[in-house]
C-alpha positions in Angstrom: 0.0 0.0 0.0 2.8 2.4 0.9 5.0 3.0 -2.2 8.8 3.0 -1.7 11.0 5.1 -4.0 14.8 5.0 -4.2 15.4 7.2 -7.3 16.0 10.9 -6.4 14.3 12.4 -9.5 11.2 10.2 -8.9 11.1 11.2 -5.2 11.2 14.9 -6.0 8.4 14.5 -8.6 6.2 12.6 -6.1 6.9 15.2 -3.3 5.8 17.9 -5.7 2.7 16.0 -6.7 1.7 15.7 -3.1 2.5 19.4 -2.4 0.2 20.4 -5.3 -2.7 18.1 -4.4 -5.1 20.9 -3.7 -4.3 23.0 -6.8 -6.6 21.6 -9.5 -9.5 22.4 -11.8 -12.0 21.4 -9.1 -10.6 24.1 -6.8 -11.2 26.7 -9.4 -14.8 25.5 -9.8 -15.3 25.7 -6.0 -13.9 29.2 -5.9 -16.8 30.4 -8.1 -19.2 28.8 -5.6 -17.5 30.5 -2.7 -17.6 33.9 -4.4 -21.4 33.5 -4.7 -21.7 32.5 -1.0 -19.7 35.5 0.1 -21.8 37.9 -1.9 -25.1 36.4 -0.7 -24.1 36.7 2.9 -22.8 40.2 2.4 -26.2 41.2 0.9 -28.7 39.1 2.9 -26.9 38.6 6.2 -28.5 36.1 8.6 -31.1 34.8 6.0 -28.2 33.7 3.8 -26.6 31.9 6.7 -29.7 30.0 7.5 -30.2 29.1 3.8 -26.6 27.7 3.4 -26.7 25.9 6.7 -29.8 24.1 5.5 -28.3 23.4 2.1 -24.8 22.3 3.0 -25.2 21.0 6.6 -28.8 19.8 6.3 -29.6 21.6 9.5 -32.6 24.0 9.7 -32.2 26.9 12.2 -34.4 29.7 13.2 -33.2 33.3 13.1 -32.7 33.3 16.8 -30.9 30.0 16.8 -27.5 31.0 15.5 -26.0 31.8 18.8 -25.3 29.1 21.3 -27.3 29.9 24.5 -26.0 30.3 28.0 -28.0 27.3 29.1 -26.2 25.2 26.4 -22.8 26.4 27.6 -23.6 25.5 31.2 -25.0 22.1 30.2 -21.8 21.3 28.3 -19.9 20.9 31.5 -22.3 18.2 32.7 -21.7 16.3 29.4 -17.9 15.8 29.6 -16.1 13.5 32.0 -13.9 14.8 34.7 -10.9 13.2 33.0 -11.6 15.1 29.7 -12.2 18.4 31.6 -8.8 17.8 33.4 -7.1 17.2 30.1 -8.6 20.3 28.5 -7.5 22.4 31.5 -4.0 21.0 31.4 -3.7 21.7 27.7 -5.0 25.2 28.3 -2.3 25.9 30.9 0.4 24.5 28.7 -0.6 26.5 25.6 -1.1 29.7 27.6 2.3 29.4 29.3 4.0 29.0 25.9 2.2 31.8 24.2 2.8 34.3 27.1 6.5 33.9 26.4 5.9 35.0 22.7 3.8 38.1 23.4 5.7 41.0 21.8 6.4 44.0 24.0 6.2 47.7 23.0 9.5 49.5 23.1 11.1 53.0 22.7 14.7 54.1 22.3 16.0 57.6 23.0 18.7 58.8 20.6 20.8 61.9 20.3 19.1 65.3 19.9 15.9 64.1 21.6 15.0 61.6 18.8 12.6 59.0 20.1 11.9 55.8 18.0 9.9 52.8 19.0 7.2 50.3 18.3 3.8 50.0 20.0 1.9 46.7 19.9 -1.8 46.6 20.3 -4.4 43.8 19.9 -7.2 43.8 17.3 -10.6 44.8 18.5 -12.4 41.7 17.5 -11.2 38.2 16.4 -13.2 35.5 14.7 -12.2 31.9 15.4 -13.2 29.1 13.0 -13.4 25.6 14.5 -14.1 22.8 12.0 -16.6 20.1 12.6 -17.7 17.2 10.4 -15.6 14.1 10.8 -14.6 14.8 14.3 -14.8 17.4 17.1 -11.7 19.5 17.9 -11.5 21.0 21.4 -7.8 21.2 20.8 -8.3 23.6 17.8 -10.5 25.8 20.0 -7.7 26.1 22.5 -5.0 26.7 19.9 -7.0 29.6 18.4 -8.6 31.1 21.5 -5.7 31.1 23.9 -3.3 33.2 21.8 -6.1 35.7 21.2 -6.7 35.9 25.0 -3.0 36.3 25.7 -2.8 39.1 23.0 -5.5 40.9 25.0 -8.2 40.8 22.3 -11.3 42.4 24.0 -13.8 40.5 21.9 -13.4 37.1 20.4 -16.2 35.1 18.7 -16.3 31.5 17.6 -18.1 29.8 14.7 -18.4 26.1 14.1 -20.7 23.9 12.1 -23.7 22.4 14.0 -24.3 18.7 14.2 -27.5 17.0 12.7 -29.2 17.7 16.0 -28.3 21.4 15.8 -26.0 20.9 18.8 -22.3 21.7 19.2 -20.0 19.1 20.7 -19.9 19.5 24.5 -16.1 19.2 24.6 -15.8 22.0 22.1 -18.1 24.3 24.1 -16.2 23.5 27.3 -12.8 24.2 25.7 -14.1 27.5 24.4 -15.3 28.6 27.9 -12.1 27.5 29.5 -10.3 29.8 27.1 -12.7 32.7 27.8 -14.9 32.4 24.7 -18.6 32.6 25.4 -19.9 34.1 22.1 -20.3 31.1 19.9 -22.3 30.7 16.7 -23.5 27.4 15.0 -22.5 28.1 11.5 -19.7 26.7 9.3 -18.2 26.7 5.9 -17.6 29.6 3.6 -20.8 31.3 4.9 -19.3 31.5 8.4 -16.2 33.2 7.0 -18.4 35.6 5.1 -20.3 36.4 8.3 -17.1 37.1 10.2 -15.6 39.2 7.4 -18.7 41.4 6.6 -20.9 41.0 9.7 -24.6 40.1 9.8 -27.5 41.1 12.0 -26.3 38.6 14.5 -22.6 37.9 14.0 -20.2 40.9 14.4 -17.7 41.9 11.8 -14.2 41.0 13.0 -10.7 42.2 12.3 -8.9 38.9 11.9 -10.1 35.4 11.2 -8.1 32.3 12.3 -8.6 28.5 12.2 -8.4 25.7 9.7 -11.2 24.3 7.6 -12.1 22.5 4.4 -11.3 23.8 0.9 -14.4 26.0 0.9 -13.3 27.7 4.2 -9.8 28.1 2.9 -11.0 29.7 -0.4 -13.3 32.0 1.6 -10.5 33.2 3.8 -8.3 33.8 0.7 -11.1 35.9 -0.9 -11.9 38.0 2.2 -8.2 38.7 3.0 -7.7 42.5 2.8 -11.2 43.1 4.2 -9.9 41.3 7.3 -6.7 39.7 8.3 -6.2 35.9 8.3 -3.8 33.6 9.9 -3.0 31.4 6.8 -4.5 29.4 4.0 -4.4 26.0 5.6 -4.5 23.0 3.2 -4.7 19.3 4.0 -2.5 18.2 6.9 0.8 16.5 6.4 3.7 14.8 8.2 7.2 14.0 7.0 9.3 11.7 9.1 13.1 11.4 8.8 14.3 8.2 10.3 17.5 6.3 10.5 18.2 2.5 11.0 17.7 2.9 14.8 14.1 4.1 14.5 11.3 1.9 15.8 9.1 0.8 12.9 6.0 0.5 15.1 6.4 4.2 16.2 7.1 5.4 12.7 4.1 3.5 11.3 1.6 4.8 13.9 2.8 8.4 13.4 2.2 8.0 9.7 -1.3 6.7 10.4 -1.9 9.4 12.9 -1.6 11.9 10.1 -3.5 9.9 7.5 -6.5 9.4 9.7 -7.3 13.1 9.6 -8.5 13.3 6.0 -8.4 11.5 2.7 -6.1 14.3 1.4 -3.7 14.0 4.4 -0.1 13.2 3.4 2.1 10.8 5.3 5.7 10.6 4.2 8.8 8.8 5.5 12.3 9.5 4.3 14.8 7.0 5.7 18.4 5.8 5.2 17.4 2.2 5.9 15.7 -0.1 3.4 15.1 -2.5 6.2 13.2 0.1 8.1 11.2 1.0 5.0 10.1 -2.6 4.6 9.3 -3.0 8.3 7.2 0.2 8.3 5.2 -0.9 5.2 4.3 -4.2 7.0 3.5 -2.4 10.2 1.2 0.1 8.6 -0.8 -2.7 7.0 -1.0 -4.5 10.3 -2.1 -1.5 12.3 -4.8 -0.7 9.6 -6.5 -4.1 10.1 -8.8 -3.0 12.9 -8.4 0.7 12.5 -11.8 2.5 13.3 -11.2 5.0 10.5 -9.7 2.4 8.1 -11.5 3.4 4.9 -10.6 7.1 5.2 -7.0 6.3 6.4 -6.3 3.8 3.6 -7.4 6.3 1.0 -5.0 8.9 2.3 -2.1 6.3 2.5 -2.9 5.0 -1.0 -2.8 8.4 -2.6 -0.5 10.5 -0.5 1.5 8.0 1.5 5.1 7.6 0.5 8.5 6.1 1.6 11.7 7.5 0.1 15.0 5.7 0.8 18.1 7.9 0.5 21.8 7.4 1.2 22.4 10.0 3.8 20.4 12.0 6.4 21.7 15.2 4.8 19.9 14.1 1.6 16.8 13.5 3.6 17.0 17.0 5.0 17.4 18.4 1.5 14.2 16.7 0.3 12.4 17.8 3.5 13.4 21.4 2.9 12.1 21.3 -0.6 8.8 19.9 0.6 8.7 22.3 3.6 6.3 20.0 5.7 3.7 21.2 8.1 4.9 18.6 10.7 8.5 17.2 10.7 9.5 14.4 12.9 13.2 13.6 13.4 13.3 10.0 14.6 17.1 9.6 14.4 19.9 8.9 16.8 21.0 12.6 17.1 18.0 14.8 16.1 19.7 18.0 17.3 22.6 17.5 14.9 20.2 16.9 12.0 18.2 20.0 13.0 21.1 22.1 11.8 20.3 21.0 8.3 16.6 21.8 8.5 15.4 25.2 7.2 11.7 24.9 6.5 9.0 23.2 8.6 5.9 24.3 10.5 6.7 22.3 13.7 9.7 20.1 14.4 9.5 17.1 16.7 12.8 15.8 17.9 13.5 12.2 19.0 11.6 9.0 19.0 9.6 9.9 22.1 8.1 13.0 20.7 5.1 12.0 18.4 3.3 14.8 16.6 0.3 14.2 18.9 2.2 15.9 21.7 2.2 19.1 19.7 -1.4 18.6 18.5 -2.8 18.7 22.0 -0.8 20.2 24.8 3.0 20.7 24.4 2.2 24.5 24.1 3.3 25.5 20.6 0.4 26.1 18.2 -0.8 23.3 16.0 -2.3 25.6 13.4 0.6 25.5 11.0 1.6 26.4 7.4 0.9 23.6 4.9 1.5 22.8 1.2 5.0 24.2 1.2 4.1 27.5 2.8 6.5 26.8 5.7 9.1 28.3 3.4 7.7 31.7 4.2 5.0 31.3 6.9 4.9 30.4 10.6 2.5 28.9 13.1 -0.5 30.8 14.4 0.5 32.8 17.5 -0.1 35.8 19.7 1.3 38.0 16.9 -1.6 36.9 14.6 -4.0 38.9 16.9 -1.8 42.0 17.2 -0.5 44.8 15.1 2.2 47.3 15.7 2.5 51.0 15.1 5.8 52.8 14.6 6.6 55.6 17.1 8.7 58.6 15.9 9.4 61.9 17.6 12.0 64.5 16.4 13.1 67.6 18.1 13.7 70.8 16.1 17.4 70.3 16.5 17.2 66.7 15.1 15.0 67.8 12.3 17.4 70.6 11.3 20.3 68.2 11.0 18.5 65.9 8.5 16.4 68.5 6.8 18.6 68.9 3.8 18.8 65.2 3.0 15.0 64.9 3.3 14.5 67.9 1.0 16.8 66.4 -1.6 15.0 63.0 -1.5 11.6 64.7 -1.7 12.7 66.8 -4.7 14.1 63.6 -6.4 10.6 62.1 -6.1 8.8 65.2 -7.3 6.9 65.8 -4.0 7.2 69.5 -3.2 4.9 69.6 -0.2 6.9 66.8 1.4 10.0 69.0 0.9 8.3 72.1 2.3 6.8 70.3 5.3 10.5 69.9 6.4 11.8 73.2 5.1 9.2 75.3 6.8 10.0 73.7 10.2 13.8 73.7 9.8 14.2 77.3 8.9 14.6 79.8 11.8 11.2 80.4 13.5 9.7 83.9 13.1 9.0 86.0 16.2 5.5 87.3 16.6 4.7 90.3 18.7 
């Protein structure tokens, strides 16, 4: 089921094919549908949300039923086990602790002649958090989006998530939201939810930034509303790339590949190894672990289309291929992962050593699990506190300082043909007149 490749050129071609798996004619067709949804929600507001929720989710809501009630929020705590609540609270503490260390601080510096320069960081006024539904519930995604927003100091954060067939939102999702300080939750998903956050409706407020992963319709909607609002990233299907040497445990490697493949039929699970023996063992182990897998059909589909083993001669070559692919998740299951790390340039999150499965980062290590996909780790980073903040430059000049640089500014302004720019400095830099 897992293909094994030993030729470098073939390996590069396959990695490119996997990276490009969401760029096809079907996506272009879906973009037209998403544009129509965005315009309908922009014009019709809540009525459009109810229409699309009935059409796409087969859930009929009333106008007053979009927002999750306080009674539902309270009831959610009665529907989760103490063990799950404890796990959610532990994850919350870990994620919050990590993100507090990343919060940028405003600063100023005082130079000669009373020149003051600095940078001032402030949170956005309102954030919209998208939490996917469908195949599974994701309280971890709630925490990964809501906690950085809270640490950033966002005064208002709202959450949208698709309702289930019974119109309800999963209790664990509601509990996680409340633990993270989110009490304004709306039962709407898909492109229509992104439209509501971007433009506002009678019920759902317009936000300043939208974060959170979703399906291709959600991703396309975020792409199209960018500029009207900020977004975290354009998240594609999830992916893991594992670099392993001859000492790696094939059972661990196999289960980590399956842990990625079980997400979605488009999920990618890739192993690059220096050991043909390990490649053969992992292939057998994947097949064995799939026999009684609860999500076997979905997982097998992902493995069949986007599962891959590449055998190379050196770990340095493995690192080169990984850098070209720029994976969302990169596991280094090798004898000395810190030495290999020196060769890694592009990855969303890096897991070092055989005892650090990706699931640690997915749930509660602390770093965010909303990561760049489809090669965008070459230029993008994980969701963080900075996603919910913006900075303003601070500049103050004294008359003495302005006089010293006035001539250079006037020359530059003249070179660009902007006379009022020149005069705004010249009039201030010349000796001040004395008025009686």
